[in-house]
HTML snippet that shows the backbone in 3Dmol.js (N, CA, C, O; Angstrom):
<script src="https://3Dmol.org/build/3Dmol-min.js"></script>
<div id="view" style="width:600px;height:400px;position:relative"></div>
<script>
const pdb = `
ATOM      1  N   UNK A   1      17.037  16.958  64.549  1.00  0.00           N
ATOM      2  CA  UNK A   1      18.420  17.155  64.144  1.00  0.00           C
ATOM      3  C   UNK A   1      19.333  16.755  65.299  1.00  0.00           C
ATOM      4  O   UNK A   1      19.055  17.053  66.461  1.00  0.00           O
ATOM      5  N   UNK A   2      20.418  16.083  64.962  1.00  0.00           N
ATOM      6  CA  UNK A   2      21.384  15.658  65.979  1.00  0.00           C
ATOM      7  C   UNK A   2      22.027  16.866  66.644  1.00  0.00           C
ATOM      8  O   UNK A   2      22.225  17.903  66.011  1.00  0.00           O
ATOM      9  N   UNK A   3      22.345  16.727  67.905  1.00  0.00           N
ATOM     10  CA  UNK A   3      23.021  17.804  68.628  1.00  0.00           C
ATOM     11  C   UNK A   3      24.525  17.590  68.588  1.00  0.00           C
ATOM     12  O   UNK A   3      25.000  16.455  68.625  1.00  0.00           O
ATOM     13  N   UNK A   4      25.245  18.645  68.514  1.00  0.00           N
ATOM     14  CA  UNK A   4      26.699  18.626  68.537  1.00  0.00           C
ATOM     15  C   UNK A   4      27.126  19.752  69.454  1.00  0.00           C
ATOM     16  O   UNK A   4      26.479  20.798  69.498  1.00  0.00           O
ATOM     17  N   UNK A   5      28.216  19.548  70.193  1.00  0.00           N
ATOM     18  CA  UNK A   5      28.666  20.623  71.073  1.00  0.00           C
ATOM     19  C   UNK A   5      29.066  21.836  70.241  1.00  0.00           C
ATOM     20  O   UNK A   5      29.469  21.712  69.084  1.00  0.00           O
ATOM     21  N   UNK A   6      28.944  23.005  70.853  1.00  0.00           N
ATOM     22  CA  UNK A   6      29.293  24.238  70.152  1.00  0.00           C
ATOM     23  C   UNK A   6      30.760  24.207  69.757  1.00  0.00           C
ATOM     24  O   UNK A   6      31.632  23.938  70.582  1.00  0.00           O
ATOM     25  N   UNK A   7      31.016  24.480  68.510  1.00  0.00           N
ATOM     26  CA  UNK A   7      32.382  24.511  68.012  1.00  0.00           C
ATOM     27  C   UNK A   7      32.549  25.706  67.101  1.00  0.00           C
ATOM     28  O   UNK A   7      31.721  26.616  67.069  1.00  0.00           O
ATOM     29  N   UNK A   8      33.607  25.678  66.386  1.00  0.00           N
ATOM     30  CA  UNK A   8      33.897  26.687  65.375  1.00  0.00           C
ATOM     31  C   UNK A   8      32.711  26.771  64.414  1.00  0.00           C
ATOM     32  O   UNK A   8      32.097  25.751  64.100  1.00  0.00           O
ATOM     33  N   UNK A   9      32.390  27.956  63.954  1.00  0.00           N
ATOM     34  CA  UNK A   9      31.257  28.131  63.052  1.00  0.00           C
ATOM     35  C   UNK A   9      31.441  27.309  61.778  1.00  0.00           C
ATOM     36  O   UNK A   9      30.456  26.855  61.194  1.00  0.00           O
ATOM     37  N   UNK A  10      32.672  27.111  61.341  1.00  0.00           N
ATOM     38  CA  UNK A  10      32.897  26.292  60.147  1.00  0.00           C
ATOM     39  C   UNK A  10      32.500  24.844  60.405  1.00  0.00           C
ATOM     40  O   UNK A  10      31.942  24.182  59.530  1.00  0.00           O
ATOM     41  N   UNK A  11      32.788  24.355  61.608  1.00  0.00           N
ATOM     42  CA  UNK A  11      32.407  22.982  61.963  1.00  0.00           C
ATOM     43  C   UNK A  11      30.893  22.850  62.068  1.00  0.00           C
ATOM     44  O   UNK A  11      30.316  21.877  61.585  1.00  0.00           O
ATOM     45  N   UNK A  12      30.255  23.825  62.697  1.00  0.00           N
ATOM     46  CA  UNK A  12      28.796  23.790  62.834  1.00  0.00           C
ATOM     47  C   UNK A  12      28.115  23.902  61.475  1.00  0.00           C
ATOM     48  O   UNK A  12      27.109  23.237  61.225  1.00  0.00           O
ATOM     49  N   UNK A  13      28.663  24.744  60.594  1.00  0.00           N
ATOM     50  CA  UNK A  13      28.103  24.888  59.249  1.00  0.00           C
ATOM     51  C   UNK A  13      28.227  23.561  58.504  1.00  0.00           C
ATOM     52  O   UNK A  13      27.267  23.095  57.891  1.00  0.00           O
ATOM     53  N   UNK A  14      29.408  22.959  58.560  1.00  0.00           N
ATOM     54  CA  UNK A  14      29.624  21.680  57.885  1.00  0.00           C
ATOM     55  C   UNK A  14      28.713  20.593  58.401  1.00  0.00           C
ATOM     56  O   UNK A  14      28.205  19.783  57.626  1.00  0.00           O
ATOM     57  N   UNK A  15      28.501  20.568  59.710  1.00  0.00           N
ATOM     58  CA  UNK A  15      27.612  19.585  60.323  1.00  0.00           C
ATOM     59  C   UNK A  15      26.189  19.776  59.809  1.00  0.00           C
ATOM     60  O   UNK A  15      25.512  18.802  59.477  1.00  0.00           O
ATOM     61  N   UNK A  16      25.731  21.029  59.742  1.00  0.00           N
ATOM     62  CA  UNK A  16      24.380  21.323  59.253  1.00  0.00           C
ATOM     63  C   UNK A  16      24.218  20.907  57.797  1.00  0.00           C
ATOM     64  O   UNK A  16      23.186  20.350  57.422  1.00  0.00           O
ATOM     65  N   UNK A  17      25.225  21.172  56.977  1.00  0.00           N
ATOM     66  CA  UNK A  17      25.180  20.775  55.563  1.00  0.00           C
ATOM     67  C   UNK A  17      25.093  19.253  55.458  1.00  0.00           C
ATOM     68  O   UNK A  17      24.300  18.723  54.681  1.00  0.00           O
ATOM     69  N   UNK A  18      25.906  18.563  56.240  1.00  0.00           N
ATOM     70  CA  UNK A  18      25.918  17.095  56.185  1.00  0.00           C
ATOM     71  C   UNK A  18      24.575  16.513  56.615  1.00  0.00           C
ATOM     72  O   UNK A  18      24.051  15.609  55.965  1.00  0.00           O
ATOM     73  N   UNK A  19      24.018  17.030  57.707  1.00  0.00           N
ATOM     74  CA  UNK A  19      22.724  16.531  58.194  1.00  0.00           C
ATOM     75  C   UNK A  19      21.655  16.733  57.128  1.00  0.00           C
ATOM     76  O   UNK A  19      20.882  15.818  56.844  1.00  0.00           O
ATOM     77  N   UNK A  20      21.606  17.919  56.540  1.00  0.00           N
ATOM     78  CA  UNK A  20      20.596  18.198  55.507  1.00  0.00           C
ATOM     79  C   UNK A  20      20.827  17.328  54.276  1.00  0.00           C
ATOM     80  O   UNK A  20      19.869  16.811  53.701  1.00  0.00           O
ATOM     81  N   UNK A  21      22.077  17.158  53.864  1.00  0.00           N
ATOM     82  CA  UNK A  21      22.393  16.307  52.710  1.00  0.00           C
ATOM     83  C   UNK A  21      21.897  14.890  52.952  1.00  0.00           C
ATOM     84  O   UNK A  21      21.304  14.269  52.070  1.00  0.00           O
ATOM     85  N   UNK A  22      22.146  14.382  54.163  1.00  0.00           N
ATOM     86  CA  UNK A  22      21.711  13.026  54.492  1.00  0.00           C
ATOM     87  C   UNK A  22      20.189  12.925  54.553  1.00  0.00           C
ATOM     88  O   UNK A  22      19.626  11.901  54.166  1.00  0.00           O
ATOM     89  N   UNK A  23      19.507  13.980  55.035  1.00  0.00           N
ATOM     90  CA  UNK A  23      18.041  13.997  55.034  1.00  0.00           C
ATOM     91  C   UNK A  23      17.502  13.860  53.613  1.00  0.00           C
ATOM     92  O   UNK A  23      16.489  13.200  53.382  1.00  0.00           O
ATOM     93  N   UNK A  24      18.193  14.493  52.663  1.00  0.00           N
ATOM     94  CA  UNK A  24      17.778  14.465  51.259  1.00  0.00           C
ATOM     95  C   UNK A  24      18.275  13.216  50.541  1.00  0.00           C
ATOM     96  O   UNK A  24      18.003  13.023  49.356  1.00  0.00           O
ATOM     97  N   UNK A  25      19.007  12.366  51.267  1.00  0.00           N
ATOM     98  CA  UNK A  25      19.560  11.125  50.716  1.00  0.00           C
ATOM     99  C   UNK A  25      20.455  11.373  49.496  1.00  0.00           C
ATOM    100  O   UNK A  25      20.405  10.650  48.501  1.00  0.00           O
ATOM    101  N   UNK A  26      21.277  12.426  49.616  1.00  0.00           N
ATOM    102  CA  UNK A  26      22.229  12.766  48.561  1.00  0.00           C
ATOM    103  C   UNK A  26      23.621  12.328  48.983  1.00  0.00           C
ATOM    104  O   UNK A  26      23.974  12.396  50.160  1.00  0.00           O
ATOM    105  N   UNK A  27      24.406  11.879  48.018  1.00  0.00           N
ATOM    106  CA  UNK A  27      25.821  11.630  48.281  1.00  0.00           C
ATOM    107  C   UNK A  27      26.543  12.967  48.219  1.00  0.00           C
ATOM    108  O   UNK A  27      25.988  13.962  47.752  1.00  0.00           O
ATOM    109  N   UNK A  28      27.775  12.983  48.688  1.00  0.00           N
ATOM    110  CA  UNK A  28      28.573  14.209  48.559  1.00  0.00           C
ATOM    111  C   UNK A  28      28.719  14.573  47.090  1.00  0.00           C
ATOM    112  O   UNK A  28      28.650  15.747  46.727  1.00  0.00           O
ATOM    113  N   UNK A  29      28.919  13.577  46.252  1.00  0.00           N
ATOM    114  CA  UNK A  29      29.080  13.841  44.823  1.00  0.00           C
ATOM    115  C   UNK A  29      27.809  14.440  44.229  1.00  0.00           C
ATOM    116  O   UNK A  29      27.878  15.376  43.433  1.00  0.00           O
ATOM    117  N   UNK A  30      26.643  13.904  44.611  1.00  0.00           N
ATOM    118  CA  UNK A  30      25.366  14.452  44.128  1.00  0.00           C
ATOM    119  C   UNK A  30      25.206  15.917  44.516  1.00  0.00           C
ATOM    120  O   UNK A  30      24.871  16.758  43.682  1.00  0.00           O
ATOM    121  N   UNK A  31      25.449  16.214  45.797  1.00  0.00           N
ATOM    122  CA  UNK A  31      25.291  17.585  46.273  1.00  0.00           C
ATOM    123  C   UNK A  31      26.303  18.515  45.626  1.00  0.00           C
ATOM    124  O   UNK A  31      25.958  19.628  45.228  1.00  0.00           O
ATOM    125  N   UNK A  32      27.538  18.073  45.518  1.00  0.00           N
ATOM    126  CA  UNK A  32      28.569  18.903  44.885  1.00  0.00           C
ATOM    127  C   UNK A  32      28.174  19.237  43.447  1.00  0.00           C
ATOM    128  O   UNK A  32      28.316  20.379  43.008  1.00  0.00           O
ATOM    129  N   UNK A  33      27.679  18.238  42.718  1.00  0.00           N
ATOM    130  CA  UNK A  33      27.236  18.481  41.337  1.00  0.00           C
ATOM    131  C   UNK A  33      26.106  19.501  41.295  1.00  0.00           C
ATOM    132  O   UNK A  33      26.131  20.420  40.477  1.00  0.00           O
ATOM    133  N   UNK A  34      25.113  19.345  42.171  1.00  0.00           N
ATOM    134  CA  UNK A  34      23.977  20.276  42.201  1.00  0.00           C
ATOM    135  C   UNK A  34      24.420  21.690  42.552  1.00  0.00           C
ATOM    136  O   UNK A  34      23.854  22.664  42.055  1.00  0.00           O
ATOM    137  N   UNK A  35      25.443  21.802  43.418  1.00  0.00           N
ATOM    138  CA  UNK A  35      25.911  23.119  43.861  1.00  0.00           C
ATOM    139  C   UNK A  35      26.972  23.718  42.937  1.00  0.00           C
ATOM    140  O   UNK A  35      27.321  24.891  43.069  1.00  0.00           O
ATOM    141  N   UNK A  36      27.480  22.921  42.012  1.00  0.00           N
ATOM    142  CA  UNK A  36      28.517  23.420  41.109  1.00  0.00           C
ATOM    143  C   UNK A  36      29.870  23.587  41.784  1.00  0.00           C
ATOM    144  O   UNK A  36      30.647  24.475  41.434  1.00  0.00           O
ATOM    145  N   UNK A  37      30.144  22.714  42.765  1.00  0.00           N
ATOM    146  CA  UNK A  37      31.438  22.743  43.445  1.00  0.00           C
ATOM    147  C   UNK A  37      32.067  21.356  43.365  1.00  0.00           C
ATOM    148  O   UNK A  37      31.395  20.382  43.025  1.00  0.00           O
ATOM    149  N   UNK A  38      33.333  21.270  43.674  1.00  0.00           N
ATOM    150  CA  UNK A  38      34.040  19.991  43.614  1.00  0.00           C
ATOM    151  C   UNK A  38      33.719  19.148  44.845  1.00  0.00           C
ATOM    152  O   UNK A  38      33.540  19.686  45.938  1.00  0.00           O
ATOM    153  N   UNK A  39      33.645  17.830  44.672  1.00  0.00           N
ATOM    154  CA  UNK A  39      33.308  16.932  45.768  1.00  0.00           C
ATOM    155  C   UNK A  39      34.296  17.039  46.918  1.00  0.00           C
ATOM    156  O   UNK A  39      33.889  16.988  48.078  1.00  0.00           O
ATOM    157  N   UNK A  40      35.583  17.186  46.626  1.00  0.00           N
ATOM    158  CA  UNK A  40      36.555  17.288  47.719  1.00  0.00           C
ATOM    159  C   UNK A  40      36.392  18.602  48.488  1.00  0.00           C
ATOM    160  O   UNK A  40      36.666  18.659  49.687  1.00  0.00           O
ATOM    161  N   UNK A  41      35.952  19.643  47.806  1.00  0.00           N
ATOM    162  CA  UNK A  41      35.667  20.911  48.481  1.00  0.00           C
ATOM    163  C   UNK A  41      34.502  20.713  49.444  1.00  0.00           C
ATOM    164  O   UNK A  41      34.550  21.177  50.583  1.00  0.00           O
ATOM    165  N   UNK A  42      33.445  20.019  48.986  1.00  0.00           N
ATOM    166  CA  UNK A  42      32.299  19.742  49.851  1.00  0.00           C
ATOM    167  C   UNK A  42      32.724  18.904  51.050  1.00  0.00           C
ATOM    168  O   UNK A  42      32.269  19.144  52.169  1.00  0.00           O
ATOM    169  N   UNK A  43      33.579  17.940  50.826  1.00  0.00           N
ATOM    170  CA  UNK A  43      34.084  17.122  51.933  1.00  0.00           C
ATOM    171  C   UNK A  43      34.782  17.992  52.972  1.00  0.00           C
ATOM    172  O   UNK A  43      34.580  17.821  54.174  1.00  0.00           O
ATOM    173  N   UNK A  44      35.602  18.924  52.501  1.00  0.00           N
ATOM    174  CA  UNK A  44      36.275  19.867  53.408  1.00  0.00           C
ATOM    175  C   UNK A  44      35.262  20.726  54.168  1.00  0.00           C
ATOM    176  O   UNK A  44      35.442  21.002  55.354  1.00  0.00           O
ATOM    177  N   UNK A  45      34.196  21.147  53.478  1.00  0.00           N
ATOM    178  CA  UNK A  45      33.146  21.948  54.116  1.00  0.00           C
ATOM    179  C   UNK A  45      32.511  21.148  55.250  1.00  0.00           C
ATOM    180  O   UNK A  45      32.357  21.649  56.364  1.00  0.00           O
ATOM    181  N   UNK A  46      32.148  19.910  54.958  1.00  0.00           N
ATOM    182  CA  UNK A  46      31.475  19.085  55.960  1.00  0.00           C
ATOM    183  C   UNK A  46      32.374  18.779  57.158  1.00  0.00           C
ATOM    184  O   UNK A  46      31.879  18.566  58.265  1.00  0.00           O
ATOM    185  N   UNK A  47      33.672  18.758  56.947  1.00  0.00           N
ATOM    186  CA  UNK A  47      34.615  18.528  58.048  1.00  0.00           C
ATOM    187  C   UNK A  47      34.937  19.814  58.806  1.00  0.00           C
ATOM    188  O   UNK A  47      35.581  19.776  59.854  1.00  0.00           O
ATOM    189  N   UNK A  48      34.489  20.949  58.276  1.00  0.00           N
ATOM    190  CA  UNK A  48      34.729  22.224  58.947  1.00  0.00           C
ATOM    191  C   UNK A  48      36.091  22.812  58.677  1.00  0.00           C
ATOM    192  O   UNK A  48      36.563  23.660  59.432  1.00  0.00           O
ATOM    193  N   UNK A  49      36.733  22.370  57.601  1.00  0.00           N
ATOM    194  CA  UNK A  49      38.076  22.877  57.319  1.00  0.00           C
ATOM    195  C   UNK A  49      38.099  23.916  56.196  1.00  0.00           C
ATOM    196  O   UNK A  49      39.173  24.312  55.742  1.00  0.00           O
ATOM    197  N   UNK A  50      36.930  24.358  55.748  1.00  0.00           N
ATOM    198  CA  UNK A  50      36.844  25.406  54.725  1.00  0.00           C
ATOM    199  C   UNK A  50      36.103  26.611  55.269  1.00  0.00           C
ATOM    200  O   UNK A  50      35.124  26.476  56.002  1.00  0.00           O
ATOM    201  N   UNK A  51      36.580  27.785  54.902  1.00  0.00           N
ATOM    202  CA  UNK A  51      35.893  29.024  55.218  1.00  0.00           C
ATOM    203  C   UNK A  51      35.228  29.478  53.920  1.00  0.00           C
ATOM    204  O   UNK A  51      35.877  30.060  53.050  1.00  0.00           O
ATOM    205  N   UNK A  52      33.944  29.211  53.799  1.00  0.00           N
ATOM    206  CA  UNK A  52      33.231  29.412  52.540  1.00  0.00           C
ATOM    207  C   UNK A  52      32.981  30.868  52.212  1.00  0.00           C
ATOM    208  O   UNK A  52      32.866  31.719  53.094  1.00  0.00           O
ATOM    209  N   UNK A  53      32.900  31.130  50.916  1.00  0.00           N
ATOM    210  CA  UNK A  53      32.483  32.449  50.450  1.00  0.00           C
ATOM    211  C   UNK A  53      30.955  32.503  50.445  1.00  0.00           C
ATOM    212  O   UNK A  53      30.291  31.467  50.474  1.00  0.00           O
ATOM    213  N   UNK A  54      30.418  33.688  50.409  1.00  0.00           N
ATOM    214  CA  UNK A  54      28.967  33.847  50.338  1.00  0.00           C
ATOM    215  C   UNK A  54      28.406  33.193  49.078  1.00  0.00           C
ATOM    216  O   UNK A  54      27.302  32.650  49.101  1.00  0.00           O
ATOM    217  N   UNK A  55      29.147  33.242  47.999  1.00  0.00           N
ATOM    218  CA  UNK A  55      28.691  32.626  46.748  1.00  0.00           C
ATOM    219  C   UNK A  55      28.499  31.126  46.940  1.00  0.00           C
ATOM    220  O   UNK A  55      27.485  30.573  46.516  1.00  0.00           O
ATOM    221  N   UNK A  56      29.460  30.468  47.575  1.00  0.00           N
ATOM    222  CA  UNK A  56      29.350  29.025  47.778  1.00  0.00           C
ATOM    223  C   UNK A  56      28.301  28.675  48.829  1.00  0.00           C
ATOM    224  O   UNK A  56      27.677  27.617  48.744  1.00  0.00           O
ATOM    225  N   UNK A  57      28.097  29.532  49.807  1.00  0.00           N
ATOM    226  CA  UNK A  57      27.021  29.311  50.774  1.00  0.00           C
ATOM    227  C   UNK A  57      25.681  29.361  50.049  1.00  0.00           C
ATOM    228  O   UNK A  57      24.813  28.520  50.282  1.00  0.00           O
ATOM    229  N   UNK A  58      25.517  30.337  49.181  1.00  0.00           N
ATOM    230  CA  UNK A  58      24.275  30.466  48.422  1.00  0.00           C
ATOM    231  C   UNK A  58      24.058  29.255  47.519  1.00  0.00           C
ATOM    232  O   UNK A  58      22.943  28.743  47.422  1.00  0.00           O
ATOM    233  N   UNK A  59      25.121  28.799  46.860  1.00  0.00           N
ATOM    234  CA  UNK A  59      25.027  27.615  45.992  1.00  0.00           C
ATOM    235  C   UNK A  59      24.625  26.379  46.780  1.00  0.00           C
ATOM    236  O   UNK A  59      23.768  25.610  46.344  1.00  0.00           O
ATOM    237  N   UNK A  60      25.245  26.189  47.940  1.00  0.00           N
ATOM    238  CA  UNK A  60      24.923  25.026  48.763  1.00  0.00           C
ATOM    239  C   UNK A  60      23.491  25.087  49.262  1.00  0.00           C
ATOM    240  O   UNK A  60      22.778  24.084  49.226  1.00  0.00           O
ATOM    241  N   UNK A  61      23.063  26.251  49.728  1.00  0.00           N
ATOM    242  CA  UNK A  61      21.685  26.387  50.206  1.00  0.00           C
ATOM    243  C   UNK A  61      20.698  26.026  49.103  1.00  0.00           C
ATOM    244  O   UNK A  61      19.749  25.278  49.338  1.00  0.00           O
ATOM    245  N   UNK A  62      20.917  26.547  47.916  1.00  0.00           N
ATOM    246  CA  UNK A  62      20.020  26.250  46.792  1.00  0.00           C
ATOM    247  C   UNK A  62      20.030  24.751  46.473  1.00  0.00           C
ATOM    248  O   UNK A  62      18.978  24.161  46.230  1.00  0.00           O
ATOM    249  N   UNK A  63      21.205  24.146  46.475  1.00  0.00           N
ATOM    250  CA  UNK A  63      21.313  22.714  46.184  1.00  0.00           C
ATOM    251  C   UNK A  63      20.663  21.866  47.266  1.00  0.00           C
ATOM    252  O   UNK A  63      20.248  20.736  47.010  1.00  0.00           O
ATOM    253  N   UNK A  64      20.573  22.415  48.482  1.00  0.00           N
ATOM    254  CA  UNK A  64      19.917  21.718  49.594  1.00  0.00           C
ATOM    255  C   UNK A  64      18.427  22.067  49.677  1.00  0.00           C
ATOM    256  O   UNK A  64      17.747  21.687  50.629  1.00  0.00           O
ATOM    257  N   UNK A  65      17.933  22.788  48.679  1.00  0.00           N
ATOM    258  CA  UNK A  65      16.523  23.168  48.572  1.00  0.00           C
ATOM    259  C   UNK A  65      16.064  23.995  49.766  1.00  0.00           C
ATOM    260  O   UNK A  65      15.003  23.758  50.343  1.00  0.00           O
ATOM    261  N   UNK A  66      16.898  24.978  50.121  1.00  0.00           N
ATOM    262  CA  UNK A  66      16.537  25.861  51.223  1.00  0.00           C
ATOM    263  C   UNK A  66      17.159  27.227  50.995  1.00  0.00           C
ATOM    264  O   UNK A  66      18.078  27.378  50.191  1.00  0.00           O
ATOM    265  N   UNK A  67      16.650  28.213  51.706  1.00  0.00           N
ATOM    266  CA  UNK A  67      17.231  29.556  51.614  1.00  0.00           C
ATOM    267  C   UNK A  67      18.495  29.604  52.483  1.00  0.00           C
ATOM    268  O   UNK A  67      18.725  28.727  53.315  1.00  0.00           O
ATOM    269  N   UNK A  68      19.296  30.630  52.274  1.00  0.00           N
ATOM    270  CA  UNK A  68      20.487  30.786  53.109  1.00  0.00           C
ATOM    271  C   UNK A  68      20.083  30.983  54.563  1.00  0.00           C
ATOM    272  O   UNK A  68      20.747  30.468  55.462  1.00  0.00           O
ATOM    273  N   UNK A  69      19.009  31.719  54.806  1.00  0.00           N
ATOM    274  CA  UNK A  69      18.589  31.944  56.192  1.00  0.00           C
ATOM    275  C   UNK A  69      18.148  30.640  56.852  1.00  0.00           C
ATOM    276  O   UNK A  69      18.419  30.424  58.033  1.00  0.00           O
ATOM    277  N   UNK A  70      17.474  29.774  56.106  1.00  0.00           N
ATOM    278  CA  UNK A  70      17.090  28.466  56.660  1.00  0.00           C
ATOM    279  C   UNK A  70      18.322  27.630  56.987  1.00  0.00           C
ATOM    280  O   UNK A  70      18.374  26.961  58.019  1.00  0.00           O
ATOM    281  N   UNK A  71      19.307  27.675  56.104  1.00  0.00           N
ATOM    282  CA  UNK A  71      20.544  26.939  56.349  1.00  0.00           C
ATOM    283  C   UNK A  71      21.239  27.461  57.601  1.00  0.00           C
ATOM    284  O   UNK A  71      21.718  26.671  58.415  1.00  0.00           O
ATOM    285  N   UNK A  72      21.298  28.765  57.764  1.00  0.00           N
ATOM    286  CA  UNK A  72      21.940  29.326  58.950  1.00  0.00           C
ATOM    287  C   UNK A  72      21.145  29.041  60.228  1.00  0.00           C
ATOM    288  O   UNK A  72      21.729  28.952  61.308  1.00  0.00           O
ATOM    289  N   UNK A  73      19.835  28.898  60.118  1.00  0.00           N
ATOM    290  CA  UNK A  73      19.066  28.491  61.281  1.00  0.00           C
ATOM    291  C   UNK A  73      19.481  27.083  61.729  1.00  0.00           C
ATOM    292  O   UNK A  73      19.564  26.810  62.926  1.00  0.00           O
ATOM    293  N   UNK A  74      19.742  26.194  60.764  1.00  0.00           N
ATOM    294  CA  UNK A  74      20.255  24.856  61.109  1.00  0.00           C
ATOM    295  C   UNK A  74      21.612  24.952  61.798  1.00  0.00           C
ATOM    296  O   UNK A  74      21.889  24.237  62.761  1.00  0.00           O
ATOM    297  N   UNK A  75      22.450  25.850  61.288  1.00  0.00           N
ATOM    298  CA  UNK A  75      23.779  26.037  61.882  1.00  0.00           C
ATOM    299  C   UNK A  75      23.633  26.491  63.337  1.00  0.00           C
ATOM    300  O   UNK A  75      24.333  25.992  64.218  1.00  0.00           O
ATOM    301  N   UNK A  76      22.739  27.418  63.581  1.00  0.00           N
ATOM    302  CA  UNK A  76      22.548  27.940  64.938  1.00  0.00           C
ATOM    303  C   UNK A  76      21.997  26.888  65.882  1.00  0.00           C
ATOM    304  O   UNK A  76      22.258  26.948  67.084  1.00  0.00           O
ATOM    305  N   UNK A  77      21.242  25.926  65.371  1.00  0.00           N
ATOM    306  CA  UNK A  77      20.677  24.869  66.214  1.00  0.00           C
ATOM    307  C   UNK A  77      21.661  23.754  66.485  1.00  0.00           C
ATOM    308  O   UNK A  77      21.479  22.984  67.428  1.00  0.00           O
ATOM    309  N   UNK A  78      22.702  23.653  65.673  1.00  0.00           N
ATOM    310  CA  UNK A  78      23.639  22.525  65.848  1.00  0.00           C
ATOM    311  C   UNK A  78      24.688  22.818  66.906  1.00  0.00           C
ATOM    312  O   UNK A  78      25.547  21.978  67.173  1.00  0.00           O
TER     313      UNK A  78
END
`;
const viewer = $3Dmol.createViewer("view");
viewer.addModel(pdb, "pdb");
viewer.setStyle({}, {cartoon: {color: "spectrum"}});
viewer.zoomTo();
viewer.render();
</script>
């Protein structure tokens, strides 16, 4: 996984989502559809400009084929 300097947790979360999405070879539109969220919302998430609810974190984790704890482990490593 690519390294990024420590930033706001929203930025680190967005970076982790983007890296995982790219690993799965999904477009933003594909992932947004799988997660049941709007593509522009996902774009905001990946840029770190959204403060997500637990519901949307859970949806994204499931759409990325991982548990929420696995997703947060990626966030902590980024």
